[in-house]
GUVOGU-203070 format. One record per residue (C-alpha): residue number from 1; residue in one letter; chain; x, y negated, z. Coordinates in steps of 0.02 Angstrom, whole numbers, plus 32768, in hexadecimal, padded with zeros to 4 digits. Layout:
BEGIN
NUM:a:A:X:Y:Z
...
This chain:
BEGIN
1:m:A:8604:682C:CBA5
2:p:A:8647:67BD:CC31
3:t:A:86FD:67C2:CC62
4:f:A:873D:67A8:CD13
5:t:A:87E3:675E:CD47
6:a:A:8837:6771:CDF0
7:l:A:88C5:66F6:CE0E
8:t:A:8939:66CF:CE9E
9:t:A:89E2:6682:CEC5
10:l:A:8A71:66B7:CF37
11:m:A:8B28:6693:CF56
12:g:A:8BB1:66F8:CF02
13:r:A:8BCC:675C:CE64
14:d:A:8BD8:680B:CEB2
15:p:A:8B38:67FE:CF19
16:a:A:8ADE:67B9:CE82
17:y:A:8B0F:684B:CE13
18:k:A:8AE4:68C7:CE9D
19:l:A:8A39:6878:CEAD
20:g:A:8A21:6882:CDF0
21:e:A:8A4D:693B:CDF1
22:a:A:89D5:695B:CE82
23:m:A:8948:6903:CE24
24:e:A:8960:697A:CD91
25:a:A:892E:6A0B:CE03
26:m:A:888B:69BB:CE39
27:t:A:87DE:6A00:CE1B
28:p:A:878F:69BD:CDB1
29:e:A:882F:69B5:CD4D
30:p:A:8860:690B:CD05
31:t:A:886E:68FB:CC49
32:g:A:890B:6894:CC62
33:v:A:897B:684D:CCEA
34:g:A:89EC:67B5:CCDA
35:v:A:8A7A:677B:CD49
36:f:A:8AD7:66D8:CD2C
37:e:A:8B38:6653:CD86
38:v:A:8AEF:65A8:CDA7
39:e:A:8B82:6547:CD60
40:d:A:8B86:64B1:CDD3
41:g:A:8C1A:64EA:CE3C
42:s:A:8BAA:651E:CECD
43:g:A:8BCA:65DA:CEC0
44:l:A:8B0F:65F8:CEAF
45:w:A:8AD0:6683:CE3D
46:e:A:8A22:66A1:CDF7
47:v:A:89D6:674F:CDE4
48:g:A:8934:676E:CD89
49:g:A:88CB:67FB:CD44
50:y:A:883E:6808:CCC5
51:f:A:87AF:6880:CCE7
52:e:A:8719:68BB:CC82
53:a:A:86BC:68DE:CD24
54:e:A:86BE:6875:CDC2
55:p:A:875A:68A3:CE27
56:d:A:8747:68E7:CED5
57:a:A:8756:6855:CF50
58:a:A:8792:68C2:CFE0
59:s:A:881E:690D:CF77
60:l:A:8857:6861:CF3F
61:a:A:8855:6821:CFF2
62:l:A:88BF:68B4:D02D
63:l:A:893D:689A:CFA0
64:a:A:894A:67E0:CFC3
65:t:A:8966:67FE:D07D
66:a:A:89E5:6888:D05F
67:m:A:8A4C:681D:CFE8
68:g:A:8A3C:6778:D044
69:a:A:89DA:6729:CFB6
70:k:A:8952:66A5:CFB7
71:a:A:88A1:66EC:CFB4
72:f:A:886E:671C:CF04
73:t:A:87FB:66AA:CEA3
74:v:A:8780:6712:CE3C
75:s:A:8725:66C2:CDAA
76:e:A:86A7:6705:CD2E
77:l:A:86D3:66D3:CC7C
78:p:A:864B:66E9:CBF9
79:e:A:8688:66FF:CB47
80:t:A:864F:664F:CB20
81:d:A:8689:65A9:CB66
82:w:A:8735:65DF:CBA4
83:v:A:8768:652C:CBC7
84:a:A:86DA:6515:CC42
85:h:A:86F8:65B9:CC9D
86:v:A:87B2:65DB:CCA3
87:r:A:87F3:6591:CD45
88:r:A:8890:65B5:CDA8
89:e:A:889D:656C:CE55
90:l:A:8951:6533:CE42
91:a:A:899F:64C5:CEC7
92:p:A:89AC:640B:CEA4
93:v:A:8A4A:63CA:CE51
94:e:A:8AA5:632A:CE81
95:a:A:8B10:62D9:CDFA
96:g:A:8B4D:6230:CE32
97:r:A:8AB3:61C3:CE48
98:f:A:8A43:6244:CDF3
99:f:A:89D9:62C4:CE4F
100:v:A:8991:634C:CDDE
101:y:A:8906:63B0:CE2D
102:g:A:886E:641C:CE0C
103:s:A:87C1:63F4:CE4C
104:h:A:87D7:6474:CED7
105:d:A:885D:6402:CF21
106:a:A:8800:635C:CF0F
107:d:A:8809:6342:CFCB
108:k:A:88C7:6349:CFC8
109:v:A:88E6:62B5:CF55
110:p:A:8959:6237:CFAE
111:a:A:8926:6181:CFB5
112:d:A:89CB:6141:CF6D
113:c:A:89D4:61A3:CECA
114:e:A:8999:61A4:CE16
115:p:A:891D:6236:CE16
116:l:A:8907:62A5:CD7D
117:l:A:8879:6324:CD86
118:i:A:88A3:63B9:CD18
119:e:A:8846:645E:CD1E
120:a:A:88AE:64F4:CCEB
121:a:A:884D:651E:CC4F
122:m:A:8888:6558:CBA4
123:a:A:88F2:64C4:CB6F
124:f:A:89A7:64B4:CBA4
125:g:A:89DC:6432:CC23
126:t:A:89AB:6446:CCD9
127:g:A:8A4D:63FC:CD1B
128:h:A:8A88:64A3:CD63
129:h:A:8AF8:64CE:CCD1
130:g:A:8BA7:6485:CCD2
131:t:A:8B88:642C:CC2D
132:t:A:8AED:63CC:CC60
133:l:A:8B36:63A6:CD0A
134:g:A:8BD4:6367:CCB7
135:c:A:8B72:62F4:CC44
136:l:A:8B10:62A9:CCD4
137:r:A:8BB1:628A:CD33
138:a:A:8BFE:6239:CC99
139:l:A:8B65:61C8:CC87
140:d:A:8B72:6196:CD3E
141:r:A:8C2D:6173:CD29
142:l:A:8C12:6101:CC94
143:a:A:8B8C:60A0:CCF1
144:l:A:8BFB:608D:CD8A
145:d:A:8C83:6048:CD17
146:g:A:8C0B:5FBF:CCE0
147:f:A:8BD0:6004:CC3A
148:v:A:8B1B:5FDE:CC0C
149:g:A:8ACD:6043:CB80
150:k:A:8A5C:5FDD:CB0F
151:r:A:8A45:605B:CA83
152:v:A:8A4D:610E:CAC1
153:v:A:8A26:61B3:CA6C
154:d:A:8A27:6266:CAAD
155:i:A:8A4A:62E0:CA1D
156:g:A:8A11:6392:CA42
157:c:A:89B4:6352:CAD9
158:g:A:8967:63F3:CB1E
159:t:A:8903:63BA:CBB5
160:a:A:8937:6304:CB93
161:v:A:8987:62FB:CC3F
162:l:A:8A1A:6294:CBFC
163:a:A:89AA:621B:CB9D
164:m:A:893E:6205:CC37
165:g:A:89D7:61E8:CCA3
166:a:A:8A0C:615A:CC31
167:a:A:895C:6113:CC31
168:r:A:8959:6118:CCEF
169:i:A:89EE:60A2:CCFF
170:w:A:89D7:6035:CC64
171:s:A:8937:5FE5:CC27
172:d:A:894E:5FF9:CB6C
173:t:A:88F5:6083:CB0D
174:v:A:8956:6125:CAFB
175:l:A:8940:619E:CA6A
176:a:A:8948:625B:CA80
177:s:A:894A:62DA:C9F4
178:d:A:8950:6396:C9E6
179:i:A:8948:640E:C953
180:d:A:88D5:6483:C9B7
181:e:A:881B:645A:C9BA
182:v:A:8801:64AB:CA65
183:a:A:888F:6446:CAB0
184:v:A:8841:63A6:CA6E
185:d:A:879A:63D5:CABB
186:v:A:87F0:63F8:CB61
187:a:A:8850:6354:CB55
188:r:A:87B1:62F1:CB37
189:a:A:875B:6345:CBCA
190:n:A:87F0:631C:CC3A
191:v:A:87EC:6266:CC02
192:v:A:8736:625B:CC37
193:a:A:8757:62B6:CCDB
194:n:A:87E0:6238:CD04
195:g:A:8776:61A0:CCD7
196:l:A:87EC:616F:CC4A
197:e:A:876F:615F:CBBC
198:g:A:87A2:60D1:CB4B
199:r:A:8856:60D9:CB88
200:v:A:8886:6183:CB41
201:t:A:884E:61B4:CA93
202:c:A:8861:626B:CA5F
203:v:A:886A:62A4:C9AA
204:e:A:888C:6346:C94E
205:a:A:892B:6333:C8E7
206:a:A:89CD:6387:C8B4
207:g:A:8A5A:6318:C8EE
208:f:A:8A3C:6262:C8BF
209:d:A:89C8:628F:C82F
210:h:A:8929:6233:C85F
211:p:A:88E0:6189:C82C
212:d:A:88D1:6150:C8E2
213:l:A:8988:6177:C902
214:n:A:89C0:6124:C861
215:a:A:895E:6088:C88D
216:a:A:89A5:607D:C93D
217:a:A:8A5C:609B:C90E
218:p:A:8AE4:606E:C932
219:f:A:8AE5:60B2:C9E4
220:d:A:8B57:607C:CA71
221:l:A:8B40:6123:CACB
222:v:A:8B22:61CE:CA7F
223:f:A:8B05:626E:CAE2
224:a:A:8B20:6314:CA8A
225:n:A:8B1A:63A9:CAFF
226:i:A:8B13:6432:CA7D
227:l:A:8B9B:64AC:CA44
228:k:A:8C49:649E:C9FB
229:g:A:8C19:64C8:C947
230:p:A:8B8C:6447:C938
231:l:A:8BF6:63C6:C995
232:v:A:8C85:63DA:C919
233:a:A:8C0E:63CD:C885
234:l:A:8BBB:6334:C8D1
235:a:A:8C5B:62CD:C8E7
236:p:A:8C54:6268:C844
237:d:A:8B9B:6241:C858
238:m:A:8BB5:6210:C90D
239:a:A:8C41:6199:C8DF
240:g:A:8BCE:6146:C862
241:a:A:8B41:6139:C8E0
242:m:A:8BA8:60EB:C96E
243:t:A:8BD3:6037:C994
244:q:A:8C87:5FFF:C9A1
245:d:A:8CBD:601E:CA56
246:g:A:8C26:6090:CA6C
247:f:A:8C2F:6130:CAD3
248:a:A:8C03:61E5:CAB0
249:i:A:8BE7:6266:CB3A
250:l:A:8BFF:6314:CAF2
251:s:A:8BEB:63BE:CB42
252:g:A:8BB7:6471:CB23
253:l:A:8C72:6497:CB18
254:l:A:8CD6:6520:CB69
255:n:A:8D75:64DC:CBB6
256:e:A:8DE1:652A:CB2F
257:q:A:8D79:64D9:CAA4
258:a:A:8D8C:6426:CAE2
259:d:A:8E35:63FB:CA95
260:e:A:8DFB:6428:C9E6
261:v:A:8D60:63BB:C9F7
262:i:A:8DCB:632B:CA38
263:e:A:8E3A:633A:C99E
264:v:A:8DA7:6340:C925
265:y:A:8D56:62A5:C970
266:a:A:8DFC:6247:C975
267:r:A:8E06:625B:C8B8
268:s:A:8D5F:61FE:C8B0
269:g:A:8D9F:6172:C920
270:i:A:8D4A:61B1:C9BF
271:n:A:8DCD:61CE:CA44
272:l:A:8DD4:621E:CAEF
273:h:A:8DA4:61AD:CB80
274:h:A:8D88:622F:CC0A
275:r:A:8D77:62EB:CC1C
276:d:A:8D29:6350:CCA7
277:s:A:8D22:640C:CCC1
278:i:A:8CA0:6467:CD29
279:g:A:8CBB:6522:CD31
280:d:A:8CD8:6561:CC7F
281:w:A:8C91:64C4:CC2D
282:t:A:8CDA:641C:CBF8
283:t:A:8C82:6376:CBE0
284:l:A:8CD8:62F2:CB75
285:t:A:8CBB:6237:CB7B
286:l:A:8CFD:61EB:CADA
287:r:A:8D06:6138:CA9C
288:k:A:8D03:60F5:C9EB
289:m:A:8D98:6081:C9DE
290:d:A:8DDF:6016:C953
291:a:A:8E7B:6067:C90D
292:n:A:8ECE:5FBD:C909
């Protein structure tokens, strides 16, 4: 049985929740409604519903107009091939030199940017979340400071947006790994869509546990945009996989979790270089330094 999604964006928490409540009263009734903030500091919220029958276009149009929302995008999602069919028409994201966009905004790409085409499919990492945005900003900051990554890896890569960002500005091959098979498939598709075949290699792996990663180590830049627990567990392995004076860009951290992660990594000789908070989320740039 096909599933339908109806998705829109609008400004403000209260209007977003009111729109979500109004969608629940629609006929046909949605099987679920989601409301969440696009955590890029813009104040934008996304509202979406899932339907077992095609939603009424007129009702959606009236709701969007009444709440000041963008026109709903309705998509039919067969039970198979979710990655190919799940699309959210999110606005482009600018993070330093990087411009993250969906194909629906291909005509908006500026001439003086590093473009990253990412469709909002199942894997995490569209640039709209404060963690991904923070990592892209951290990458841009390092490059502006004169750092050039020669051996780069993206652990828990999701869409591979961070790996592709590094490949855009440096010519050396970047590795990207994820423990989730679907995420790796999405990452590989994104690499092809961005014309980065041969410059970004995607593998399925838990942490650094893969022959390709072992062969390429040590790395002078490691991305790990995951969660606090896995980041803490990964600290010793990351220290062993990094070059002296190498950098790590870590995120997936709530602001209140950052200090603990800083302490854990300091015990492995990887110390704070810069921290940045976007909304509820913190991104850490750390550097492996000689204790002497």
